[in-house]
C-alpha positions, 0 to 999 in steps of 0.5 A: 502527531500531526505534521505537514510535509515540510515538518515531516522533511525537516524532522527526517533531515534532523535524523528522525526516522520513526514516524509511527502513527504520524499523520502527514497532512499534505503528504506529496512524496512525488518530488523526493520519494520515500526514504529507505530508512524510515518507519511509517507503521500506522501512519495516516497518509490519507489523500497522499500523492504517491504517484510515479515514485518507488516505495522501498522495503519499509514498514508501512504496516496498517497505514491509511492510504484512503483516497490516496493517488497511486498511479505508476507507484512501485512498492518494492518489498514494502510491509503493507500488512493491514494497509487501508487503501479504501477509496484510493485510486491505483493505475499501473501500480507494482507490488513486488515481494510485498506483504499485503496480508489483511490489506483493504482494497475495498471500493478503490479504482484498480487499473493495470495492477501487477502482483509479483510474490506478494501475499494477498492472504485475507485482503479485501477487494470487495467493491473495487472497480476497473479491476484489471490485473496485469498479472499474478506471479508467485502470489499467495491468496488465502480467503481473499475477498475478490471484487465480487465478494467471492472468496479466493484461495490458491494455497492450503491453510497450513502453509501459513 
């Protein structure tokens, strides 16, 4: 189902909360933010403007964020397992207590990211440019593909 941002807001205000597999055509959440009580699993947010907002602990697993703008965005407890960020632009982005297993960050711009208590197992950073993480605190890496194509793990596989 394809919705404009206006249609999405109208349906949300009418009480709809499950937007699984929805495509939001002109997604711009900068002014109203992302609601705390919705599901955006497998949503298509290609080209979305998600700058200068906080994204709460909602299910955005397997969502498509291709070519999205994610500057000064804070993901707080968000389920982003399998999220597709290919071609997205990150700048001063925070991930705290997020599930990023199998997330695809290939060919993204990654400037000043901070990862705190996130799972980056099987995540793919191949071809990412300007990779400049501000830090990793409590991060799980398991067969994570780094920007240079190398695999990195910091936990034995039986922890999973």
